[in-house]
N, C-alpha and C positions, 0 to 999 in steps of 0.2 A: 383512314381519317373521315370524321363525319362533318366537320367545319373548318373554315380557314380564317385566321386571323393575319391581317396584314399591318405592317408599319406603313407609314404614308411616305414622307420624304425620303428619296433615295431607295424607295421600294417600289411604289406605285408610280410617283411622279419625281420628275427631275426639276428640282426647285433651287439647284445651287448658285445659278446665275442671278436669280432675283434675290435670293438671300444676302449674296455677298454684295451685289450692287446697293441694295438698301442699307446695308450695314456700314459699308464704305462710305456712303454719303452721309450717313450720321457721323461717322469719325472725322471725316473732311470738315464738315461742320462744326465740330468741336475743338477744329484745330490738331487733330492726331493724326498719326500715319494711318494709311490704310493698308489692306492686305491683298495678296493675289487670290484670285478665286480658287485657285487649287488648295489654298490653306484652309478655306472654309470646309472641306471635307473633313477636316477634324475637330473644326469650331463648332460644328452644328450636331446635333443628336441627343443633347441632355438638357433641352429646354431653351426657350429664348433669353431669360436672364443669365444662363451659363455662357450662351453664345456672346453675350454682350461682355461679360467679365473676361472672356478668354481673348478678344479683340483689343480691348482697351489697353494702353500701355500699364505696365506692372504697378507703376506710382500713380495710378489714377484710378484704383478700384475701390475707392471709399463709397459708402451706401448712397451719398448724395449724389455722387458722379454717377453711379451705376443706375440709380434710379432715374436720372436724367437722360442718360444714353439709352435706356430701356424704353422709356415713353416715346423718345425721338425714333427708335427703332420700329417701335409699332406703328406709330405714323407713316413711316417711311415705306414699310413694308405694305399696309393697308394701300396706300397711295400708288403703289407699284401695279397692283391688280393683275398677278400673275402674268405679267407681259411676256416673260420668257419661260413660263413653266409649262410643263406638257406632261402627260402619261409618257412612260418609256415605251420605246417600241416593243410589240409584242403584249404589252398589259391589256389593251382592248380585246385582242384575241382571247387572251386567258380569262379575262373577266366574262366574256361571252361564253366560253366553254365552261366555266364554274356554274355560271347562272342557268345553262341548259341541263347541267346535273342536278339543280335545285339544291346546291350546297348552301348551308348559312355562312354568309360572310360578314365579317366585322373589321373595324379598323382601330387601331390604338397606337396614338403618336404622342411625342412629348412637345410638340407643337401647343400653343395655348390653344385652348377648345373653341374659341370664336373663328381663330384662323383656320383651325382643323375642318370645322363643319363649313366654311366658306369654300376652302379648297376643294373638298369633296364635292359640293354642290356644282360650282363652277366647273370643274375639270373631270369629274368621274360621275355626273348627274344621269348618265345613261343607266347605270346600274343600281340595283337595289341592295342596300348593306342594311344588315339586321340591327347594326349598331355602328355608331361612328364617335369616338371618344378620344379627345385631345386633353391637355392638362388642366385639371380642375383641383380647386382647392381641398376638397374633401378626400381625393385620392392620391397618394403619393405617385410621383413619375417613376417610369421606368429607369433602373432595372427592379425597382420593387414589383414583385408579381401582382399587388392587389389589384390593379387596373384589369390585368388579363384574367384573373381569377373571378373578378366582379361580373365580366362580360359572360364567362361561362355560366355563371350563377343565373345571371338574367336571361340567357337563352337556355337554360336548363339542359346544358349539355356537358358530359363530363370532361374536365381540362384535359385528360391523357387522350382524347379524341380529335384534339384540335392539332392542326398543322399551323405552325406559326413561321411567318415569311418576313424576314428583315435583313438589313444590310449592314449592321454595326454591331459591335461586342454588346452594347445595351440590349439590343432584341434577343441575341443568343442567350444572355444571362436571363434575361426575363424568361423566356420560353422555359429554360430549364428549370428555373425556380417555382414556375407555375406547372410544371409537369407536362408541358405541351411539346410536340415534335419540332425541333429548332432545325429550321432552313434557312441556309444563308444565300443572298443574291449577289452575284459578281458584276451586275450592272450598275451598282450603286455607289455609294460614297467611301466604302472602306476596302481593304484588301481581304484575300482570300486567307492569308496568315491570320489576320486579326480574328476572322469568322472562325476559323478552325480553333485557334487557343481559347476562343471564348465559348465552345461547346456546340458548333454547328453539326449536325448529324449529316446533313448533306449540303453541296453546294450547287446552286444552278448557274449555267451560262446563260439561259434566255429564259423568259417567264412561262414559255410552253413546255419547258422541261419538268415543271410542276405535275403535269397532268400523269405522267407515268406513276408517281409516286402515290396518287390517290388510287389508281387503277389496281396497284399491287398491295395497298392497305386493306 
């Protein structure tokens, strides 16, 4: 493998508490029930609008309510300022090792692009990524492979030489559809079973477990 594509939330950074707290504050403000933090492991991953739809009461998902809740979520998440979000243990050491090998590193997230850029700058600013992309109007969100393939084209690197690291079925499906090598992480938001069923070729217990895959490739 000659390049590494990372998912962001649940792969590089543990943002679950801030996402849950922000959305729960929105729900409470609207007079709706909140959810346990662990439930957000399955609410997140498909973009912020989908997160909002999943957390609203089933009879409150009309477009006007969703739009109001989405705007409130953007404001609440912006205000939280990554208060409880950190890189996962082992991620700094992994990024140091990959940087030392001079491998091209890119990030592709289903988080809105502005929040993606802000999170990477604030939490991962020590490292150089060749490209960082969140959800933008011109590119379909994952698991559509368009975003991953656009990054490969931008870097002029064949997709089949990318190792794709992610924590959800969305990531494994994206990797397979883009022709990249799908690697699932077990420190993120979802289960080993989900990752295997969605096409993970390898599962990692810790971030540094990635390095032997690169040596062997």
